C-alpha positions as CSV (number, residue, x, y, z in Angstrom):
1,M,-134.7,-21.5,138.9
2,R,-135.5,-25.0,137.9
3,E,-136.0,-27.6,140.6
4,T,-135.7,-30.9,138.8
5,N,-133.1,-33.6,139.4
6,D,-132.2,-34.0,135.7
7,I,-131.5,-30.3,134.9
8,I,-129.0,-28.2,136.6
9,A,-130.4,-25.0,138.1
10,V,-129.5,-21.8,136.2
11,D,-127.4,-20.5,139.1
12,K,-125.2,-23.6,138.9
13,M,-124.7,-23.6,135.2
14,K,-121.1,-22.9,134.0
15,D,-120.0,-20.1,131.7
16,V,-118.6,-21.3,128.3
17,R,-115.8,-19.3,126.6
18,I,-116.1,-19.2,122.8
19,T,-112.9,-18.2,121.0
20,V,-112.7,-17.6,117.3
21,L,-109.6,-19.6,116.2
22,R,-109.7,-19.6,112.4
23,K,-111.6,-18.0,109.6
24,V,-111.4,-19.4,106.1
25,K,-112.7,-18.0,102.8
26,Y,-113.1,-20.3,99.7
27,K,-113.1,-17.7,96.9
28,D,-113.4,-20.3,94.2
29,L,-116.6,-21.7,95.6
30,I,-118.0,-18.2,96.3
31,E,-117.3,-17.2,92.6
32,K,-118.9,-20.3,91.3
33,Y,-121.9,-20.8,93.5
34,E,-122.8,-17.8,95.7
35,N,-124.9,-14.8,94.9
36,P,-123.0,-11.7,96.3
37,I,-124.0,-10.8,99.8
38,K,-122.9,-7.9,101.9
39,D,-121.3,-8.4,105.4
40,A,-121.4,-12.2,105.3
41,C,-119.4,-12.6,108.5
42,C,-118.4,-10.3,111.3
43,M,-116.3,-12.7,113.3
44,Q,-112.6,-11.9,113.8
45,V,-109.9,-14.3,114.7
46,G,-109.0,-13.9,118.4
47,Q,-112.5,-12.6,119.4
48,V,-113.8,-14.1,122.7
49,F,-117.4,-14.4,123.7
50,I,-118.9,-15.8,126.9
51,S,-122.1,-17.9,126.9
52,R,-123.8,-17.5,130.3
53,S,-126.3,-20.1,131.4
54,G,-126.1,-21.8,127.9
55,E,-127.4,-18.6,126.2
56,M,-126.2,-17.1,123.0
57,P,-123.7,-14.3,123.7
58,Q,-124.6,-10.7,122.8
59,D,-123.5,-9.7,119.3
60,F,-122.8,-13.3,118.3
61,C,-123.6,-14.7,114.9
62,L,-127.0,-16.5,115.0
63,S,-126.0,-18.9,112.2
64,A,-122.8,-19.9,114.2
65,W,-124.8,-20.2,117.4
66,Q,-127.2,-22.6,115.7
67,S,-124.2,-24.8,114.8
68,M,-122.8,-24.9,118.4
69,S,-125.7,-24.3,120.8
70,Y,-126.0,-28.0,121.6
71,F,-122.4,-28.2,122.6
72,A,-122.5,-24.9,124.6
73,E,-125.6,-25.9,126.5
74,T,-124.2,-29.3,127.3
75,L,-120.9,-27.8,128.6
76,A,-122.8,-25.2,130.6
77,N,-124.8,-28.0,132.2
78,G,-121.7,-29.9,133.3
79,G,-121.6,-32.3,130.4
80,G,-118.8,-32.9,127.9
81,N,-116.7,-35.8,126.6
82,F,-118.4,-35.6,123.3
83,F,-118.0,-38.6,121.0
84,D,-116.1,-40.6,123.6
85,G,-112.8,-38.7,123.8
86,W,-112.9,-36.6,120.7
87,M,-111.3,-33.6,122.5
88,K,-108.1,-33.7,124.6
89,N,-110.0,-31.5,127.1
90,E,-113.3,-33.3,127.7
91,K,-114.8,-30.0,128.8
92,S,-114.4,-28.4,125.4
93,A,-115.5,-28.7,121.8
94,M,-114.2,-27.4,118.4
95,I,-117.1,-26.3,116.3
96,S,-117.4,-24.7,112.9
97,C,-120.2,-22.5,111.7
98,N,-122.4,-23.9,108.9
99,D,-121.2,-21.4,106.2
100,G,-119.6,-23.6,103.5
101,F,-118.1,-20.6,101.7
102,R,-116.4,-19.0,104.7
103,P,-116.4,-21.4,107.7
104,V,-115.2,-20.1,111.1
105,S,-113.8,-22.4,113.7
106,F,-114.6,-21.9,117.4
107,L,-113.2,-23.4,120.5
108,L,-115.7,-23.8,123.3
109,E,-114.3,-24.3,126.8
110,V,-115.9,-24.4,130.2
111,V,-114.9,-21.5,132.4
112,E,-114.0,-23.1,135.8
């Protein structure tokens, strides 16, 4: 457990629910630019993951986590209100993975 004033102790960190909301595939861009790859994305719409203590959930896509870890860690530490009112719920964020061929949209929400 950390004992500093500027960082919330691990036992006080909030869980963050990560829900897969949308998955898109741009076939025209894949055909034109991408070399074929096997099993590019294992995420399914409706899947729910829980980030505990700001950590990447088990069986979660590393590339997607790299796109959202700042937001998940901030929410877990009690932060939010990203970009001065971007989200209707200030304790949430809508994040996409960084795959330009098949982006996946995730809703991150603090579990109260």
